C-alpha positions in Angstrom: 26.4 -12.3 9.2 24.1 -11.2 12.4 24.0 -8.2 11.3 22.6 -9.2 7.9 20.1 -11.1 9.5 18.7 -8.2 10.7 18.5 -6.7 7.8 16.6 -9.5 6.2 13.6 -9.8 9.6 13.3 -5.8 9.0 13.2 -5.2 5.4 10.4 -8.8 5.8 8.9 -7.6 8.7 8.1 -3.4 6.2 7.1 -5.2 3.4 4.3 -7.3 5.5 3.3 -4.1 7.5 3.1 -2.4 3.6 0.9 -5.2 2.5 -1.2 -4.6 5.1 -1.6 -1.2 5.0 -2.0 -1.4 1.8 -5.3 -3.7 2.0 -6.8 -2.1 4.9 -6.8 1.4 2.8 -8.1 -0.5 -0.5 -10.8 -1.7 2.4 -11.6 1.4 3.3 -11.9 3.3 -0.4 -14.6 0.3 -1.5 -17.1 1.2 1.6 -14.5 -1.2 4.0 -16.5 -4.5 2.3 -15.5 -7.2 -0.8 -15.5 -5.7 -4.1 -19.1 -7.4 -5.7 -18.6 -11.0 -7.6 -19.7 -10.2 -10.8 -22.3 -12.9 -11.5 -21.2 -14.2 -15.6 -23.7 -17.3 -15.7 -26.1 -19.1 -12.9 -28.5 -22.4 -13.9 -30.7 -21.8 -10.8 -32.4 -19.1 -8.6 -35.3 -20.4 -5.9 -36.1 -17.5 -3.1 -39.5 -18.5 -0.7 -41.1 -15.7 0.5 -43.9 -16.8 3.8 -46.0 -14.0 4.6 -49.7 -13.6 6.0 -50.8 -14.4 3.3 -49.2 -17.5 2.5 -46.5 -18.7 0.8 -44.7 -18.2 -3.4 -41.4 -19.6 -4.9 -40.0 -17.7 -7.7 -37.7 -20.6 -9.8 -36.0 -19.3 -11.9 -33.9 -21.3 -14.7 -31.1 -21.0 -17.0 -32.0 -22.9 -20.2 -29.2 -21.3 -22.6 -29.8 -17.9 -23.9 -33.3 -18.0 -22.6 -34.1 -18.0 -18.9 -37.8 -19.5 -17.5 -39.3 -17.6 -14.0 -42.1 -18.8 -13.0 -44.2 -17.9 -10.1 -46.0 -20.5 -8.1 -47.8 -19.8 -5.0 -48.5 -23.2 -1.7 -51.9 -24.1 -1.1 -52.6 -26.3 2.4 -55.6 -29.0 1.4 -55.9 -32.3 3.1 -53.4 -30.6 6.0 -51.3 -31.8 2.7 -49.5 -29.0 1.2 -49.5 -27.8 -2.9 -47.3 -25.8 -5.0 -49.2 -25.3 -7.7 -47.8 -22.9 -10.6 -49.6 -19.1 -10.9 -47.0 -17.8 -13.9 -45.1 -18.3 -15.9 -42.6 -16.4 -19.0 -39.2 -16.2 -20.8 -36.4 -13.9 -20.6 -33.3 -13.7 -22.0 -30.5 -15.0 -20.1 -28.3 -11.3 -20.2 -30.8 -9.8 -19.2 -31.7 -12.1 -16.3 -27.8 -11.9 -15.6 -28.2 -7.7 -15.5 -30.5 -8.1 -13.0 -28.3 -10.0 -10.5 -25.8 -7.6 -11.3 -27.7 -4.4 -10.6 -29.1 -5.5 -7.9 -25.7 -7.4 -6.4 -27.3 -10.6 -6.4 -23.6 -12.6 -5.5 -23.3 -10.5 -1.9 -26.3 -12.0 -0.5 -24.5 -14.8 0.3 -24.8 -15.6 3.7 -27.3 -13.3 4.8 -29.3 -14.4 7.6 -32.0 -10.8 8.5 -32.8 -11.3 11.8 -36.4 -10.2 12.5 -36.0 -6.7 14.1 -37.5 -5.6 16.9 -40.8 -4.2 17.4 -41.8 -5.9 13.7 -45.1 -8.3 15.0 -45.5 -9.8 11.2 -44.0 -9.7 7.9 -42.6 -11.9 4.9 -39.7 -14.6 5.9 -37.9 -15.5 2.3 -35.1 -18.7 2.0 -33.0 -18.1 -1.2 -31.7 -20.9 -3.0 -28.7 -20.2 -6.1 -25.8 -22.0 -8.3 -24.1 -19.0 -9.8 -20.6 -18.8 -12.1 -21.3 -22.7 -12.7 -21.3 -24.4 -9.6 -21.1 -21.6 -6.8 -23.8 -22.1 -4.6 -25.0 -19.0 -2.1 -27.9 -18.5 0.2 -30.0 -16.6 1.8 -32.3 -16.4 4.4 -34.6 -13.2 6.6 -37.5 -12.5 8.1 -38.7 -8.3 7.7 -35.0 -8.2 7.1 -33.4 -8.4 3.0 -30.5 -7.6 2.0 -29.6 -4.3 -0.2 -31.1 -5.4 -4.0 -34.1 -7.6 -2.3 -37.2 -5.0 -3.5 -35.7 -4.4 -6.4 -34.6 -8.0 -7.8 -38.3 -9.0 -7.0 -39.9 -6.1 -8.7 -37.7 -6.4 -12.1 -39.0 -10.4 -12.1 -42.8 -9.5 -11.4 -42.4 -6.7 -14.4 -40.5 -9.7 -16.7 -44.2 -12.1 -14.8 -46.2 -9.5 -15.1 -45.4 -8.7 -19.7 
């Protein structure tokens, strides 16, 4: 009876070790990172950027098959902050989802880009978005951005420029 218990314990430990080794191999094969979450829907995205030349905010809202991208600028008059729409454009929601996935947008969740040493200025950003029904993602940084950030801004800017 005691021998059977030892054999069962050995089998459990061996199986657990195999699972751990397999997991480590998988993580190493994807560069030590979890695979990117695929975005299949979104509700809203707000990206606020504060820089030396002022504050701007991109707001992207899904409206079914169409998405609206709006660019706002912040102005200060009489010690009050005023948000003004500078321009807006529409694009297909599928196109917007493709942009998000190509920039690995879901990976930005939890990003906190500390300001790099010896950098004396630069943009700061704050992101809030709702993706895949009700998953909220946030990110922020100061002259330090997640992978795909600049490409995301470039593609959004191109849509607004058309």
